[in-house]
C-alpha positions as CSV (number, residue, x, y, z in Angstrom):
1,M,-21.2,3.9,36.6
2,T,-22.5,3.7,33.1
3,K,-22.6,0.5,31.1
4,S,-19.8,1.7,28.7
5,T,-17.6,2.8,31.7
6,A,-18.1,-0.7,33.2
7,T,-17.2,-2.3,29.9
8,A,-14.1,-0.2,29.6
9,A,-13.1,-1.0,33.1
10,L,-13.6,-4.7,32.5
11,L,-11.5,-4.5,29.3
12,F,-8.7,-2.6,31.1
13,F,-8.6,-5.1,33.9
14,T,-8.5,-8.1,31.5
15,L,-5.7,-6.5,29.4
16,L,-3.8,-5.7,32.6
17,V,-4.1,-9.4,33.8
18,M,-3.1,-10.7,30.3
19,T,-0.1,-8.5,29.8
20,A,1.3,-7.8,33.2
21,G,0.5,-11.0,35.2
22,P,0.4,-10.9,39.0
23,A,2.9,-8.8,40.8
24,V,4.9,-10.8,43.2
25,Q,6.7,-9.3,46.2
26,A,9.3,-11.3,48.1
27,S,10.4,-10.4,51.5
28,E,13.2,-11.8,53.5
29,T,13.1,-12.5,57.2
30,V,16.3,-13.3,59.1
31,F,15.9,-15.2,62.3
32,P,17.3,-13.5,65.4
33,G,20.8,-14.6,66.2
34,N,21.5,-15.9,62.7
35,R,23.7,-14.1,60.3
36,V,23.1,-14.6,56.6
37,T,25.7,-13.5,54.2
38,A,25.1,-12.3,50.7
39,R,27.3,-15.1,49.4
40,S,25.1,-17.8,51.0
41,I,22.0,-16.3,49.4
42,E,23.8,-16.0,46.1
43,G,24.8,-19.6,46.3
44,A,21.2,-20.7,47.0
45,L,19.7,-18.7,44.1
46,F,22.4,-18.8,41.3
47,V,23.5,-22.3,40.7
48,E,25.6,-23.2,37.7
49,A,23.5,-25.3,35.3
50,S,24.8,-28.7,34.3
51,P,26.1,-29.2,30.8
52,E,23.1,-31.4,30.0
53,D,20.7,-28.7,31.0
54,R,22.6,-26.1,29.0
55,E,22.5,-28.3,25.9
56,K,18.8,-29.0,26.4
57,N,18.1,-25.3,26.7
58,A,20.2,-24.5,23.6
59,V,18.3,-27.0,21.5
60,E,15.0,-25.7,22.7
61,A,16.1,-22.1,22.0
62,D,17.1,-23.0,18.5
63,Q,13.7,-24.6,17.8
64,R,11.8,-21.5,19.1
65,M,10.3,-19.0,16.6
66,E,11.3,-15.4,16.6
67,P,9.0,-13.2,18.6
68,W,7.9,-11.2,15.6
69,K,6.9,-14.3,13.7
70,V,4.8,-15.4,16.7
71,A,3.2,-12.0,16.7
72,M,2.5,-12.1,12.9
73,I,0.9,-15.5,13.1
74,S,-1.2,-14.3,16.1
75,A,-2.4,-11.4,14.0
76,V,-3.8,-13.9,11.5
77,L,-4.9,-16.5,14.0
78,P,-5.7,-14.8,17.4
79,G,-4.6,-17.0,20.3
80,Y,-1.9,-18.8,18.5
81,G,0.9,-17.0,20.4
82,Q,-0.7,-17.8,23.7
83,V,-0.8,-21.5,22.9
84,Y,2.8,-21.4,21.5
85,N,4.1,-19.7,24.6
86,K,2.4,-22.3,26.8
87,A,-0.1,-19.8,28.2
88,A,-3.2,-21.4,26.8
89,W,-5.3,-20.3,29.8
90,K,-5.3,-16.8,28.1
91,V,-7.0,-18.1,24.9
92,P,-10.6,-18.3,26.4
93,I,-10.2,-14.8,27.8
94,L,-9.0,-13.4,24.5
95,Y,-11.8,-15.1,22.5
96,G,-14.3,-14.2,25.1
97,L,-13.4,-10.5,24.8
98,L,-13.3,-10.7,21.0
99,G,-16.7,-12.5,20.9
100,Y,-18.4,-10.2,23.3
101,F,-17.2,-6.9,21.8
102,G,-17.9,-8.2,18.2
103,Y,-21.4,-9.4,19.1
104,R,-22.3,-6.1,20.9
105,A,-20.9,-4.1,17.9
106,L,-23.1,-6.1,15.5
107,D,-26.1,-5.8,17.7
108,Y,-25.7,-2.0,18.1
109,N,-25.1,-1.7,14.4
110,D,-28.5,-3.5,13.7
111,S,-30.3,-1.1,16.1
112,Y,-28.5,1.9,14.5
113,N,-29.7,0.8,11.0
114,E,-33.2,0.4,12.3
115,Y,-33.5,3.8,13.8
116,R,-31.6,5.4,10.9
117,D,-34.2,4.0,8.5
118,K,-37.1,5.1,10.6
119,Y,-35.6,8.6,10.8
120,S,-34.9,8.7,7.0
121,A,-38.5,7.6,6.3
122,D,-40.0,10.5,8.1
123,P,-37.5,13.2,9.1
124,D,-40.2,15.8,9.9
125,G,-42.6,13.4,11.8
126,P,-43.6,13.6,15.4
127,D,-41.1,10.9,16.5
128,A,-38.2,12.2,14.3
129,S,-36.3,13.7,17.2
130,S,-36.6,10.4,19.2
131,Y,-35.5,8.4,16.2
132,R,-32.5,10.7,15.7
133,S,-31.5,10.5,19.4
134,E,-31.7,6.7,19.4
135,R,-29.8,6.5,16.1
136,D,-27.0,8.6,17.5
137,D,-26.9,6.7,20.8
138,Y,-26.6,3.3,19.0
139,Q,-24.0,4.7,16.6
140,E,-21.8,5.9,19.6
141,K,-22.2,2.5,21.3
142,R,-21.3,0.6,18.1
143,N,-18.2,2.7,17.6
144,Q,-17.1,2.2,21.2
145,H,-17.4,-1.6,21.0
146,I,-15.5,-1.6,17.7
147,M,-12.7,0.3,19.4
148,F,-12.8,-2.2,22.3
149,L,-12.7,-5.1,19.8
150,A,-9.6,-3.6,18.1
151,L,-7.9,-3.0,21.5
152,A,-8.5,-6.7,22.6
153,Y,-7.2,-7.9,19.2
154,I,-4.1,-5.8,19.5
155,A,-3.6,-6.8,23.2
156,G,-3.6,-10.4,22.1
157,I,-0.8,-9.7,19.5
158,I,1.3,-7.7,22.0
159,D,0.9,-10.4,24.7
160,A,2.1,-13.1,22.2
161,Y,5.1,-11.0,21.2
162,V,6.1,-10.1,24.8
163,D,5.7,-13.7,26.0
164,A,7.7,-15.1,23.1
165,H,10.4,-12.5,23.8
166,L,10.6,-13.3,27.5
167,Y,10.2,-17.1,27.1
168,D,13.9,-17.8,27.6
169,F,14.0,-15.4,30.6
170,D,11.3,-17.4,32.3
171,A,13.1,-20.7,31.7
172,I,16.4,-19.4,33.1
173,T,14.7,-18.0,36.2
174,E,12.8,-21.3,36.9
175,E,16.0,-23.3,36.3
176,G,18.0,-21.1,38.6
177,I,15.5,-21.3,41.4
178,S,14.5,-25.0,41.0
179,G,18.1,-26.1,40.6
180,A,19.3,-24.2,43.7
181,G,20.8,-26.2,46.5
182,A,20.8,-25.2,50.1
183,P,23.5,-22.7,51.1
184,S,26.7,-24.2,52.6
185,S,26.0,-22.4,55.8
186,I,23.6,-23.9,58.3
187,Y,22.0,-20.5,58.7
188,S,19.5,-19.9,55.9
189,P,17.0,-17.1,55.4
190,S,13.3,-17.6,55.4
191,V,11.6,-16.2,52.3
192,S,7.9,-15.5,52.1
193,V,6.1,-14.5,48.9
194,S,2.9,-12.5,48.9
195,M,0.8,-11.7,45.8
196,K,-0.8,-8.2,45.5
197,F,-3.4,-7.4,42.8
């Protein structure tokens, strides 16, 4: 595996983690001899929110910015959307990627300029083919890292937009599950959750 392939794989994995999040799979096990009805499961998961909770959620929703505004501010200030959407743990990842790819692009650009100048000074010399080969190699690496830098920057904006758009969905889901009471029946299902990466 070449260095650029490993870097591309690292970028892809990081972008996947930032945008998709972990895949969660829930499975239901019904104990033998117990009969669980769909109504008891529905009653456990979907509980009517109290008027106070609805009012609190409405006030919070009115104070939230539109997703496109969060994305536009994130375009000017990378990481803003992640902090705004209460996912600040993504900011070091984003800045780490931006810093790494930016630094490597500048480093490769300096090496490219050095070998370009050496080749331009003596295009017919004994080391000219070596200088030209090194110049072309550093130019390709520089261009790849500039592309990775742009992809990391765009991924940060997309992540901010998607998280802002789905913020209310997450709040409703958490409210429905945390506010759920036990089913009226004494028979209840056992639910296990496993994470797959």
